[in-house]
C-alpha positions as a Markdown table, in Angstrom:
| # | Residue | x | y | z |
|---|---|---|---|---|
| 1 | Unk | -39.7 | -46.7 | 12.1 |
| 2 | Unk | -36.5 | -44.6 | 11.4 |
| 3 | Unk | -34.6 | -43.6 | 14.6 |
| 4 | Unk | -32.0 | -40.8 | 14.1 |
| 5 | Unk | -29.7 | -39.1 | 16.6 |
| 6 | Unk | -27.8 | -35.8 | 16.0 |
| 7 | Unk | -24.8 | -35.3 | 18.3 |
| 8 | Unk | -23.0 | -31.9 | 18.6 |
| 9 | Unk | -22.0 | -29.2 | 21.0 |
| 10 | Unk | -24.1 | -26.3 | 22.2 |
| 11 | Unk | -24.2 | -23.6 | 19.5 |
| 12 | Unk | -23.8 | -26.0 | 16.5 |
| 13 | Unk | -27.5 | -26.2 | 15.8 |
| 14 | Unk | -28.4 | -29.8 | 16.6 |
| 15 | Unk | -31.9 | -28.8 | 17.7 |
| 16 | Unk | -32.2 | -26.9 | 14.4 |
| 17 | Unk | -31.1 | -29.9 | 12.5 |
| 18 | Unk | -33.7 | -32.2 | 14.1 |
| 19 | Unk | -36.4 | -29.6 | 13.5 |
| 20 | Unk | -35.5 | -29.2 | 9.8 |
| 21 | Unk | -35.4 | -33.0 | 9.2 |
| 22 | Unk | -38.6 | -33.5 | 11.2 |
| 23 | Unk | -40.4 | -30.8 | 9.2 |
| 24 | Unk | -39.2 | -32.2 | 5.9 |
| 25 | Unk | -40.6 | -35.6 | 6.7 |
| 26 | Unk | -43.8 | -34.0 | 8.0 |
| 27 | Unk | -44.2 | -32.2 | 4.7 |
| 28 | Unk | -43.6 | -35.5 | 2.9 |
| 29 | Unk | -46.6 | -37.0 | 4.8 |
| 30 | Unk | -44.8 | -38.9 | 7.5 |
| 31 | Unk | -45.6 | -39.1 | 11.3 |
| 32 | Unk | -42.7 | -37.3 | 13.0 |
| 33 | Unk | -41.3 | -36.9 | 16.6 |
| 34 | Unk | -38.3 | -34.7 | 17.2 |
| 35 | Unk | -36.8 | -33.2 | 20.3 |
| 36 | Unk | -33.4 | -32.0 | 21.7 |
| 37 | Unk | -31.9 | -33.4 | 24.9 |
| 38 | Unk | -29.3 | -31.5 | 27.0 |
| 39 | Unk | -28.5 | -30.5 | 30.5 |
| 40 | Unk | -27.8 | -26.9 | 31.4 |
| 41 | Unk | -27.8 | -24.8 | 28.2 |
| 42 | Unk | -24.3 | -23.6 | 27.5 |
| 43 | Unk | -22.1 | -23.2 | 24.5 |
| 44 | Unk | -19.7 | -26.1 | 24.0 |
| 45 | Unk | -21.5 | -28.7 | 26.1 |
| 46 | Unk | -22.4 | -32.0 | 24.5 |
| 47 | Unk | -26.1 | -32.2 | 23.4 |
| 48 | Unk | -28.1 | -34.5 | 21.1 |
| 49 | Unk | -31.4 | -34.3 | 19.3 |
| 50 | Unk | -33.4 | -37.2 | 18.2 |
| 51 | Unk | -35.9 | -37.8 | 15.4 |
| 52 | Unk | -38.4 | -40.6 | 14.9 |
| 53 | Unk | -40.1 | -41.1 | 11.6 |
| 54 | Unk | -42.8 | -43.5 | 10.6 |
| 55 | Unk | -45.8 | -43.9 | 8.3 |
| 56 | Unk | -47.8 | -45.0 | 11.4 |
| 57 | Unk | -48.6 | -43.1 | 14.6 |
| 58 | Unk | -45.5 | -43.1 | 16.8 |
| 59 | Unk | -46.2 | -44.4 | 20.3 |
| 60 | Unk | -42.5 | -44.8 | 21.4 |
| 61 | Unk | -41.1 | -42.2 | 23.8 |
| 62 | Unk | -37.8 | -41.4 | 25.5 |
| 63 | Unk | -34.3 | -41.4 | 24.3 |
| 64 | Unk | -33.2 | -43.5 | 21.2 |
| 65 | Unk | -31.1 | -46.4 | 22.4 |
| 66 | Unk | -30.7 | -48.3 | 19.2 |
| 67 | Unk | -30.4 | -45.7 | 16.3 |
| 68 | Unk | -30.6 | -46.4 | 12.6 |
| 69 | Unk | -28.6 | -43.2 | 11.8 |
| 70 | Unk | -26.2 | -41.2 | 14.0 |
| 71 | Unk | -24.9 | -37.9 | 12.8 |
| 72 | Unk | -21.8 | -36.4 | 14.7 |
| 73 | Unk | -21.2 | -32.7 | 14.0 |
| 74 | Unk | -18.1 | -32.6 | 16.2 |
| 75 | Unk | -15.8 | -35.6 | 16.1 |
| 76 | Unk | -14.1 | -34.6 | 19.4 |
| 77 | Unk | -17.3 | -35.7 | 21.1 |
| 78 | Unk | -16.8 | -39.4 | 20.2 |
| 79 | Unk | -14.3 | -40.2 | 23.0 |
| 80 | Unk | -16.3 | -38.1 | 25.6 |
| 81 | Unk | -18.3 | -40.5 | 27.8 |
| 82 | Unk | -21.0 | -37.9 | 28.7 |
| 83 | Unk | -21.8 | -37.4 | 25.0 |
| 84 | Unk | -23.0 | -41.0 | 24.5 |
| 85 | Unk | -22.3 | -40.8 | 20.8 |
| 86 | Unk | -21.7 | -44.6 | 20.4 |
| 87 | Unk | -24.5 | -45.7 | 22.7 |
| 88 | Unk | -26.5 | -48.4 | 20.9 |
| 89 | Unk | -24.5 | -48.3 | 17.7 |
| 90 | Unk | -24.1 | -51.7 | 16.1 |
| 91 | Unk | -23.6 | -53.2 | 12.6 |
| 92 | Unk | -27.1 | -52.0 | 11.5 |
| 93 | Unk | -26.4 | -48.3 | 12.3 |
| 94 | Unk | -25.1 | -45.8 | 9.8 |
| 95 | Unk | -22.6 | -43.4 | 11.4 |
| 96 | Unk | -22.1 | -40.0 | 9.7 |
| 97 | Unk | -19.1 | -38.1 | 11.1 |
| 98 | Unk | -18.1 | -34.5 | 10.2 |
| 99 | Unk | -14.4 | -35.0 | 10.3 |
| 100 | Unk | -11.1 | -34.5 | 8.5 |
| 101 | Unk | -10.1 | -38.1 | 9.0 |
| 102 | Unk | -11.0 | -40.9 | 6.6 |
| 103 | Unk | -13.8 | -43.5 | 7.3 |
| 104 | Unk | -11.2 | -46.3 | 7.5 |
| 105 | Unk | -9.3 | -44.4 | 10.1 |
| 106 | Unk | -12.4 | -44.1 | 12.3 |
| 107 | Unk | -13.2 | -47.7 | 11.7 |
| 108 | Unk | -9.9 | -48.7 | 13.2 |
| 109 | Unk | -10.1 | -46.2 | 16.0 |
| 110 | Unk | -13.6 | -47.4 | 17.0 |
| 111 | Unk | -13.5 | -51.0 | 16.0 |
| 112 | Unk | -17.0 | -50.8 | 14.6 |
| 113 | Unk | -18.6 | -53.0 | 11.9 |
| 114 | Unk | -21.3 | -50.4 | 10.9 |
| 115 | Unk | -21.2 | -48.2 | 7.8 |
| 116 | Unk | -19.1 | -45.1 | 8.4 |
| 117 | Unk | -19.6 | -42.1 | 6.2 |
| 118 | Unk | -17.4 | -38.9 | 6.4 |
| 119 | Unk | -18.8 | -35.5 | 5.8 |
| 120 | Unk | -15.9 | -33.1 | 5.3 |
| 121 | Unk | -15.5 | -30.8 | 8.3 |
| 122 | Unk | -16.8 | -27.3 | 7.8 |
| 123 | Unk | -14.6 | -24.2 | 8.6 |
| 124 | Unk | -13.9 | -23.6 | 12.3 |
| 125 | Unk | -14.8 | -20.0 | 12.0 |
| 126 | Unk | -17.2 | -19.2 | 14.9 |
| 127 | Unk | -19.6 | -17.4 | 12.6 |
| 128 | Unk | -19.9 | -20.5 | 10.4 |
| 129 | Unk | -20.8 | -22.8 | 13.3 |
| 130 | Unk | -24.4 | -21.7 | 13.1 |
| 131 | Unk | -24.8 | -23.4 | 9.7 |
| 132 | Unk | -23.7 | -26.8 | 10.9 |
| 133 | Unk | -27.3 | -27.8 | 11.7 |
| 134 | Unk | -28.4 | -27.2 | 8.2 |
| 135 | Unk | -25.4 | -29.2 | 6.8 |
| 136 | Unk | -26.2 | -32.2 | 9.1 |
| 137 | Unk | -29.9 | -32.1 | 8.2 |
| 138 | Unk | -29.2 | -32.0 | 4.5 |
| 139 | Unk | -26.9 | -35.0 | 4.6 |
| 140 | Unk | -29.3 | -36.9 | 6.8 |
| 141 | Unk | -32.2 | -36.3 | 4.4 |
| 142 | Unk | -30.2 | -37.8 | 1.5 |
| 143 | Unk | -29.0 | -40.9 | 3.5 |
| 144 | Unk | -32.6 | -41.7 | 4.5 |
| 145 | Unk | -33.7 | -41.5 | 0.8 |
| 146 | Unk | -37.2 | -40.3 | 1.4 |
| 147 | Unk | -36.8 | -36.5 | 1.0 |
| 148 | Unk | -36.3 | -34.6 | -2.2 |
| 149 | Unk | -34.2 | -31.5 | -2.6 |
| 150 | Unk | -37.4 | -29.5 | -3.1 |
| 151 | Unk | -38.9 | -30.7 | 0.2 |
| 152 | Unk | -35.7 | -30.1 | 2.0 |
| 153 | Unk | -35.7 | -26.5 | 0.7 |
| 154 | Unk | -39.3 | -26.0 | 1.9 |
| 155 | Unk | -38.5 | -27.3 | 5.3 |
| 156 | Unk | -35.5 | -25.0 | 5.8 |
| 157 | Unk | -37.5 | -22.0 | 4.5 |
| 158 | Unk | -40.3 | -22.7 | 7.0 |
| 159 | Unk | -38.0 | -23.4 | 10.0 |
| 160 | Unk | -35.8 | -20.4 | 9.5 |
| 161 | Unk | -38.4 | -18.0 | 8.2 |
| 162 | Unk | -37.9 | -15.6 | 11.1 |
| 163 | Unk | -34.1 | -15.2 | 10.4 |
| 164 | Unk | -34.5 | -13.4 | 7.1 |
| 165 | Unk | -33.6 | -14.1 | 3.4 |
| 166 | Unk | -29.8 | -13.9 | 3.7 |
| 167 | Unk | -29.6 | -16.5 | 6.5 |
| 168 | Unk | -32.1 | -18.8 | 4.8 |
| 169 | Unk | -30.2 | -18.6 | 1.5 |
| 170 | Unk | -26.9 | -19.5 | 3.2 |
| 171 | Unk | -28.4 | -22.4 | 5.1 |
| 172 | Unk | -30.1 | -23.7 | 1.9 |
| 173 | Unk | -26.8 | -23.6 | 0.1 |
| 174 | Unk | -24.9 | -25.4 | 2.9 |
| 175 | Unk | -27.7 | -28.1 | 3.2 |
| 176 | Unk | -28.0 | -28.8 | -0.5 |
| 177 | Unk | -24.2 | -29.1 | -0.8 |
| 178 | Unk | -24.2 | -31.7 | 2.0 |
| 179 | Unk | -27.2 | -33.4 | 0.3 |
| 180 | Unk | -25.3 | -33.7 | -2.9 |
| 181 | Unk | -22.0 | -34.7 | -1.3 |
| 182 | Unk | -23.4 | -38.0 | 0.1 |
| 183 | Unk | -25.5 | -38.8 | -2.9 |
| 184 | Unk | -23.6 | -42.0 | -3.5 |
| 185 | Unk | -24.9 | -43.3 | -0.1 |
| 186 | Unk | -28.6 | -42.2 | -0.8 |
| 187 | Unk | -31.2 | -44.4 | 1.0 |
| 188 | Unk | -28.5 | -46.5 | 2.7 |
| 189 | Unk | -30.3 | -46.1 | 6.1 |
| 190 | Unk | -32.8 | -48.8 | 6.7 |
| 191 | Unk | -35.3 | -49.0 | 9.6 |
| 192 | Unk | -34.5 | -51.6 | 12.3 |
| 193 | Unk | -36.8 | -54.5 | 12.9 |
| 194 | Unk | -39.1 | -53.8 | 15.8 |
| 195 | Unk | -38.1 | -55.5 | 19.1 |
| 196 | Unk | -40.6 | -57.1 | 21.4 |
| 197 | Unk | -41.6 | -55.7 | 24.8 |
| 198 | Unk | -39.8 | -58.6 | 26.5 |
| 199 | Unk | -36.4 | -57.2 | 25.1 |
| 200 | Unk | -36.9 | -53.9 | 27.0 |
| 201 | Unk | -34.0 | -52.9 | 29.2 |
| 202 | Unk | -34.4 | -50.0 | 31.7 |
| 203 | Unk | -32.2 | -46.9 | 31.2 |
| 204 | Unk | -29.1 | -46.2 | 33.2 |
| 205 | Unk | -29.8 | -43.6 | 35.9 |
| 206 | Unk | -27.4 | -41.1 | 37.6 |
| 207 | Unk | -28.4 | -40.4 | 41.2 |
| 208 | Unk | -27.9 | -36.7 | 42.0 |
| 209 | Unk | -27.9 | -35.6 | 45.7 |
| 210 | Unk | -30.9 | -33.6 | 46.9 |
| 211 | Unk | -30.3 | -30.2 | 48.3 |
| 212 | Unk | -32.5 | -27.8 | 50.1 |
| 213 | Unk | -34.0 | -25.2 | 47.7 |
| 214 | Unk | -32.4 | -22.4 | 49.6 |
| 215 | Unk | -29.0 | -23.8 | 48.7 |
| 216 | Unk | -29.5 | -25.1 | 45.1 |
| 217 | Unk | -31.8 | -22.2 | 44.0 |
| 218 | Unk | -30.6 | -19.1 | 45.8 |
| 219 | Unk | -32.4 | -15.8 | 45.3 |
| 220 | Unk | -30.0 | -13.3 | 43.8 |
| 221 | Unk | -31.3 | -9.8 | 42.9 |
| 222 | Unk | -28.2 | -7.8 | 42.2 |
| 223 | Unk | -26.2 | -7.2 | 39.1 |
| 224 | Unk | -22.7 | -8.7 | 38.3 |
| 225 | Unk | -23.5 | -11.7 | 40.5 |
| 226 | Unk | -22.3 | -14.6 | 38.3 |
| 227 | Unk | -19.5 | -15.3 | 40.8 |
| 228 | Unk | -22.2 | -16.3 | 43.3 |
| 229 | Unk | -23.6 | -19.0 | 41.0 |
| 230 | Unk | -21.5 | -22.2 | 41.6 |
| 231 | Unk | -22.1 | -23.8 | 38.2 |
| 232 | Unk | -19.8 | -26.6 | 39.2 |
| 233 | Unk | -22.7 | -28.1 | 41.0 |
| 234 | Unk | -24.1 | -29.2 | 37.6 |
| 235 | Unk | -21.2 | -31.5 | 37.0 |
| 236 | Unk | -21.6 | -35.3 | 36.7 |
| 237 | Unk | -18.1 | -35.9 | 35.3 |
| 238 | Unk | -14.9 | -34.1 | 36.6 |
| 239 | Unk | -11.9 | -33.3 | 34.4 |
| 240 | Unk | -8.6 | -34.1 | 36.3 |
| 241 | Unk | -5.2 | -33.0 | 35.1 |
| 242 | Unk | -2.3 | -35.4 | 35.3 |
| 243 | Unk | 0.6 | -33.0 | 35.7 |
| 244 | Unk | 3.2 | -35.6 | 35.0 |
| 245 | Unk | 1.8 | -35.9 | 31.4 |
| 246 | Unk | 0.9 | -32.2 | 31.1 |
| 247 | Unk | 3.5 | -30.4 | 28.8 |
| 248 | Unk | 2.6 | -26.9 | 30.1 |
| 249 | Unk | 1.4 | -25.7 | 26.7 |
| 250 | Unk | -1.2 | -24.0 | 28.9 |
| 251 | Unk | -3.1 | -22.1 | 26.2 |
| 252 | Unk | -5.0 | -25.1 | 24.7 |
| 253 | Unk | -7.2 | -26.1 | 27.6 |
| 254 | Unk | -7.6 | -22.6 | 28.9 |
| 255 | Unk | -8.5 | -21.2 | 25.5 |
| 256 | Unk | -11.0 | -23.9 | 24.6 |
| 257 | Unk | -12.8 | -23.9 | 28.0 |
| 258 | Unk | -16.1 | -22.2 | 27.0 |
| 259 | Unk | -16.5 | -20.8 | 30.6 |
| 260 | Unk | -13.0 | -19.7 | 31.4 |
| 261 | Unk | -12.9 | -22.2 | 34.3 |
| 262 | Unk | -9.2 | -23.1 | 33.7 |
| 263 | Unk | -6.7 | -20.6 | 35.0 |
| 264 | Unk | -3.0 | -20.6 | 34.3 |
| 265 | Unk | -0.3 | -19.9 | 36.9 |
| 266 | Unk | 3.3 | -19.9 | 35.8 |
| 267 | Unk | 2.3 | -21.9 | 32.6 |
| 268 | Unk | 0.5 | -24.5 | 34.7 |
| 269 | Unk | -3.3 | -24.9 | 34.2 |
| 270 | Unk | -5.6 | -25.2 | 37.2 |
| 271 | Unk | -9.3 | -26.1 | 37.0 |
| 272 | Unk | -11.7 | -24.1 | 39.1 |
| 273 | Unk | -14.2 | -26.7 | 40.1 |
| 274 | Unk | -16.6 | -24.1 | 41.6 |
| 275 | Unk | -17.4 | -23.1 | 38.0 |
| 276 | Unk | -16.3 | -26.1 | 35.8 |
| 277 | Unk | -19.6 | -27.5 | 34.4 |
| 278 | Unk | -18.0 | -30.8 | 33.2 |
| 279 | Unk | -18.5 | -30.2 | 29.4 |
| 280 | Unk | -15.2 | -32.2 | 28.8 |
| 281 | Unk | -14.1 | -29.9 | 26.0 |
| 282 | Unk | -10.6 | -29.8 | 27.7 |
| 283 | Unk | -10.5 | -33.6 | 27.8 |
| 284 | Unk | -11.1 | -33.7 | 24.0 |
| 285 | Unk | -8.7 | -30.9 | 23.1 |
| 286 | Unk | -5.6 | -31.6 | 25.4 |
| 287 | Unk | -2.8 | -32.6 | 22.9 |
| 288 | Unk | -0.9 | -35.0 | 25.3 |
| 289 | Unk | -4.2 | -36.4 | 26.8 |
| 290 | Unk | -3.2 | -35.2 | 30.2 |
| 291 | Unk | -6.8 | -34.6 | 31.3 |
| 292 | Unk | -9.1 | -37.5 | 32.1 |
| 293 | Unk | -12.8 | -37.6 | 33.0 |
| 294 | Unk | -13.8 | -39.3 | 36.2 |
| 295 | Unk | -17.3 | -39.6 | 37.8 |
| 296 | Unk | -18.0 | -36.7 | 40.1 |
| 297 | Unk | -19.1 | -39.0 | 42.8 |
| 298 | Unk | -15.8 | -40.9 | 42.6 |
| 299 | Unk | -13.9 | -37.6 | 42.8 |
| 300 | Unk | -15.7 | -36.5 | 45.9 |
| 301 | Unk | -15.0 | -39.9 | 47.6 |
| 302 | Unk | -11.3 | -39.4 | 46.8 |
| 303 | Unk | -11.4 | -35.9 | 48.4 |
| 304 | Unk | -13.1 | -37.3 | 51.5 |
| 305 | Unk | -10.5 | -40.0 | 51.9 |
| 306 | Unk | -7.7 | -37.5 | 51.5 |
| 307 | Unk | -9.2 | -35.3 | 54.2 |
| 308 | Unk | -9.6 | -38.3 | 56.5 |
| 309 | Unk | -6.0 | -39.5 | 56.0 |
| 310 | Unk | -4.8 | -36.0 | 56.6 |
């Protein structure tokens, strides 16, 4: 069985990538399972989608913990703990990164023994981000070595049929370019040997506090009420600014925050934790690395201790 994970940010089309790849293998006669996984749907948040492929019925369920192929559409996600990009990656895994850096640079950064393949980063134009999913699916299809260009074209045409001819043509061009660009690595991904049930390890769970439905799901029936929705309650990791390291460039973290939860006062950034959802974009983008991520539970304990000492 092939196990593939797509990692990206909300808005980059990782769900679309998994659908295209899954449809291509289904057309080719394989059994397929594909699904996205994310928390609250929001642009910029880390998400991943997984695909399982086999020539036998697939009975395995849940997240993929030991992938054969990992595709990373945004390399700024790699150091973000919540993204889980490197979970289960070992010497068997093939890691495809969309990046400007070389493969050897990433090998030194990550200290990995697996094969690392670089897919040149696409333009950062916002309008072009919607084609990232097609690019990733095209490259993945080539690396798996089971999908022809014709089948890939058919899968993209079926999955994007509702979007019209112009969008389909652009996605086809991007996907086929990516397919050709990694041709030297075609069929380098191999299925992992199946492990026995005795090797099973339970997943890591995050315990979230239970709240009364009147608090966690309020009834709001008026317009312009987003200020009443405390989206910070979704957070499992909290970004914290170290002002001794902050160089007061102010515009980077506040500009990249997808929800505008970072305000600037006298060139000093301040995070509004009522609305910060914990996407960690600011952690990845801060030039002096002055923002770190800590577990939300730990942050609340620290606040409680400070209130007690005061």
